C-alpha positions in Angstrom: 0.0 0.0 0.0 1.0 3.5 -0.7 1.6 5.9 2.4 -1.6 7.7 1.9 -3.5 4.4 2.0 -1.4 3.3 5.1 -2.4 6.5 6.8 -6.1 5.9 5.8 -6.0 2.6 7.5 -4.4 3.8 10.5 -6.9 6.4 11.0 -9.7 3.9 10.6 -8.1 1.7 13.3 -7.8 4.6 15.6 -11.5 5.4 14.9 -12.6 1.9 15.7 -10.5 1.8 19.0 -12.1 5.0 20.2 -15.4 3.7 19.3 -14.8 0.6 21.5 -13.8 2.8 24.4 -16.8 5.2 24.0 -19.4 2.3 24.1 -20.9 1.9 27.4 -21.7 -1.9 27.8 -24.6 -2.9 30.1 -25.7 -6.3 31.2 -28.4 -7.2 28.7 -30.6 -9.5 30.6 -32.0 -9.5 34.0 -33.8 -12.8 34.7 -35.3 -14.9 37.5 -33.8 -18.3 37.6 -35.6 -21.5 38.4 -34.2 -21.0 42.1 -36.1 -17.9 42.5 -33.1 -15.6 42.4 -32.3 -12.7 40.0 -29.6 -13.5 37.7 -27.2 -10.8 36.4 -24.8 -12.1 33.5 -21.3 -11.1 33.8 -20.5 -7.7 32.2 -18.1 -8.5 29.3 -14.8 -6.3 29.1 -14.7 -3.9 26.5 -11.6 -5.9 24.7 -13.7 -9.1 24.5 -16.6 -7.4 22.7 -14.2 -5.5 20.5 -12.0 -8.4 19.5 -14.7 -11.0 19.3 -16.9 -8.7 17.2 -14.1 -7.6 15.1 -13.2 -11.1 14.0 -16.7 -12.1 13.4 -17.6 -9.0 11.3 -14.4 -9.6 9.2 -15.2 -13.1 8.5 -18.8 -12.2 7.7 -17.7 -9.3 5.3 -15.4 -11.6 3.4 -18.0 -14.2 3.1 -20.8 -12.2 1.9 -18.5 -10.5 -0.5 -17.1 -13.6 -2.0 -19.6 -16.3 -1.5 -23.0 -14.7 -1.8 -25.7 -14.5 -4.6 -25.7 -10.6 -4.4 -21.9 -10.8 -5.2 -22.7 -12.8 -8.3 -25.3 -10.3 -9.3 -22.7 -7.5 -9.0 -20.2 -9.4 -11.0 -22.9 -10.3 -13.8 -24.0 -6.8 -14.0 -20.7 -5.1 -14.1 -19.0 -7.4 -16.5 -21.0 -6.3 -19.6 -20.3 -2.7 -18.9 -16.7 -3.3 -18.4 -16.3 -5.2 -21.8 -18.2 -2.5 -23.5 -16.3 0.4 -22.1 -12.9 -1.4 -22.9 -13.8 -1.4 -26.5 -13.3 2.3 -26.8 -10.9 3.0 -24.0 -8.1 3.9 -26.4 -10.2 6.2 -28.7 -11.4 8.1 -25.6 -8.1 8.5 -24.3 -6.7 10.1 -27.4 -8.6 13.3 -26.7 -6.6 13.7 -23.5 -3.1 12.6 -24.5 -0.8 13.1 -27.8 1.1 9.9 -28.1 3.4 11.4 -30.9 4.9 14.0 -28.3 4.2 12.2 -25.1 2.0 15.1 -23.8 -1.3 15.4 -22.0 -4.0 17.7 -23.5 -7.3 19.2 -22.7 -6.5 18.9 -19.0 -8.7 20.2 -16.0 -7.2 22.5 -13.6 -4.7 21.1 -11.3 -6.8 21.6 -8.2 -9.3 19.1 -9.6 -6.7 16.3 -9.6 -5.6 17.3 -6.0 -9.2 17.3 -4.8 -9.9 14.0 -6.2 -6.7 12.3 -5.0 -6.9 13.7 -1.4 -10.5 14.6 -1.0 -11.8 11.2 -0.3 -10.3 11.3 3.3 -12.7 14.0 4.4 -16.0 11.9 4.3 -14.1 8.8 5.7 -12.9 10.8 8.8 -16.2 12.7 9.2 -18.1 9.4 9.3 -15.4 7.9 11.6 -16.0 10.8 14.2 -19.8 10.6 13.6 -19.7 7.0 14.5 -18.0 7.7 17.9 -20.4 10.3 18.9 -23.6 9.4 17.3 -26.6 8.5 19.3 -28.5 6.3 17.0 -27.6 2.6 17.4 -28.1 1.9 13.6 -25.8 4.8 12.6 -23.0 3.6 15.0 -23.2 0.2 13.7 -23.2 1.3 10.0 -20.2 3.4 10.8 -18.4 0.8 12.5 -18.8 -1.8 9.7 -18.1 0.9 7.1 -14.7 1.5 8.7 -14.0 -2.1 9.1 -14.8 -2.9 5.5 -12.7 0.0 4.1 -9.4 -1.7 4.5 -10.7 -4.8 2.9 -11.6 -2.7 -0.1 -8.2 -1.1 -0.1 -6.3 -4.4 0.2 -8.5 -6.1 -2.4 -7.7 -3.8 -5.0 -3.9 -3.7 -4.2 -4.0 -7.5 -4.5 -5.4 -7.5 -8.0 -3.0 -4.5 -9.0 0.1 -6.8 -8.3 -0.7 -9.1 -11.2 0.5 -8.3 -14.6 -2.1 -8.3 -17.4 -3.3 -6.1 -20.2 -6.2 -4.7 -18.6 -4.0 -3.5 -15.5 -2.1 -1.2 -17.8 -2.7 2.5 -17.1 -3.3 5.0 -20.0 -0.4 6.8 -21.7 0.4 9.9 -19.6 3.2 12.3 -19.6 3.7 11.6 -15.9 4.6 8.0 -16.8 7.5 6.5 -18.8 6.9 7.2 -22.7 8.4 3.8 -23.6 6.8 1.3 -21.2 3.2 1.2 -20.0 2.7 1.7 -16.3 0.7 -0.9 -14.4 -1.7 -0.6 -11.5 -4.6 0.8 -13.3 -7.1 -2.1 -12.7 -9.3 -1.5 -10.7 -9.6 2.0 -9.8 -9.0 2.3 -6.0 -10.5 5.7 -5.5 -13.7 4.7 -7.3 -13.9 1.5 -5.4 -13.6 3.3 -2.1 -16.2 6.0 -3.0 -18.7 3.6 -4.5 -18.4 1.6 -1.4 -19.2 4.4 0.6 -22.0 5.6 -1.7 -23.9 2.3 -2.0 -23.6 1.4 1.7 -25.0 4.7 2.9 -27.3 4.9 0.1 -28.8 1.6 1.1 -29.0 2.5 4.8 -30.2 6.2 4.4 -31.4 6.6 0.8 -30.9 9.4 -1.7 -30.1 12.1 0.8 -26.9 10.2 1.6 -26.1 8.8 -1.7 -26.6 11.9 -3.7 -23.7 14.1 -2.4 -21.3 11.1 -2.3 -22.4 10.0 -5.8 -21.6 13.4 -7.1 -18.3 13.5 -5.6 -17.5 10.1 -7.0 -18.6 11.2 -10.5 -16.3 14.1 -10.0 -13.4 11.8 -9.2 -14.0 9.5 -12.1 -14.3 12.2 -14.7 -11.1 13.9 -13.3 -9.1 10.7 -13.3 -10.2 9.9 -16.8 -9.2 13.3 -18.0 -5.8 13.3 -16.4 -5.1 9.9 -17.8 -4.8 8.1 -14.6 -7.4 5.4 -15.5 -9.4 4.0 -18.4 -13.2 4.1 -18.3 -13.2 0.3 -18.0 -10.9 0.5 -15.0 -13.4 3.1 -13.2 -16.2 0.6 -14.0 -14.1 -2.4 -12.4 -13.5 -0.2 -9.3 -17.3 0.7 -8.9 -18.0 -3.0 -9.2 -15.5 -3.9 -6.4 -16.8 -1.2 -4.1 -20.5 -2.3 -4.8 -19.4 -5.8 -3.9 -18.3 -4.9 -0.5 -21.0 -2.4 0.2 -23.8 -5.2 -0.2 -21.7 -7.3 2.1 -21.4 -4.6 4.6 -25.1 -4.0 4.5 -26.0 -7.6 5.2 -23.5 -7.7 8.2 -25.1 -4.6 9.5 -28.5 -6.0 9.4 -27.3 -9.2 11.0 -25.8 -7.3 13.9 -28.9 -5.0 14.5 -31.2 -8.1 14.3 -29.1 -9.9 16.9 -28.8 -6.9 19.2 -32.6 -6.0 19.0 -34.0 -9.7 19.1 -36.1 -10.4 22.1 -35.5 -7.1 23.5 -38.2 -7.8 26.1 -39.5 -11.3 26.8 -41.4 -12.9 29.7 -42.8 -16.3 30.5 -43.6 -18.9 33.0 -41.0 -21.0 34.9 -40.6 -22.9 38.2 -38.9 -21.7 41.4 -36.5 -23.8 43.7 -39.6 -25.4 45.3 -41.2 -26.5 42.0 -43.9 -23.9 42.3 -45.0 -21.8 39.3 -43.0 -18.7 38.8 -42.9 -15.8 36.4 -39.5 -14.9 34.3 -38.7 -11.6 32.8 -35.8 -10.7 30.4 -35.1 -7.1 29.3 -32.5 -5.8 27.1 -31.4 -2.2 27.9 
């Protein structure tokens, strides 16, 4: 990973650690046992909840991302668009680079490239801090799973970029060597990250969350195409990778919330230590 990506992962880890410390764990159930006594389960230590939940969420994220029907649908939907855009990648790139003199042309202002390259950290850090101090349980859980899944998106695209194949070649650009094609273009990591964020928060909170993130993602994609950083097909592949993990994260969030709110208040009959009828109450706080 690059230094920028390592810094992002470090920030994500710090946010998750602070989230763990900020949580106030309570005894989830108070019951009357068969012996007529109140039973208070042991309060788990924060590190137990954090480490146990962390590994469970990591396993579930990878499982749903790699071995689910939704993932198959994302792949089958993305693949035709990838093939279609790959057919005119070179023709489109000729509008932004003159190969005869190895010079970029029709370029957007420099600040567009700078904003596209580094601006993605702003919503990530914002969501991280909102996760720490949010009062809504669904929002906190969504933010936690989002932060946990982002390093998986980053590492996933880094693994793919290590392989040498034609689709991984970047467009000709005056910032790259003129005699040999630069690698590492497939898929677009920035588009994968912003798509992951857009799809996940769009699924959880609708258009009001997806619209601004989608507009910024479109800006990033157009800018990277203009500055010859990626082909259109590589942007499409990045969007597919981000959507893959976003659907997986959405499933994990639903699973965690369902588990947390299941049987929030239950009651029923039982027997006491003398074998007489008793009433049992369980309540989650």
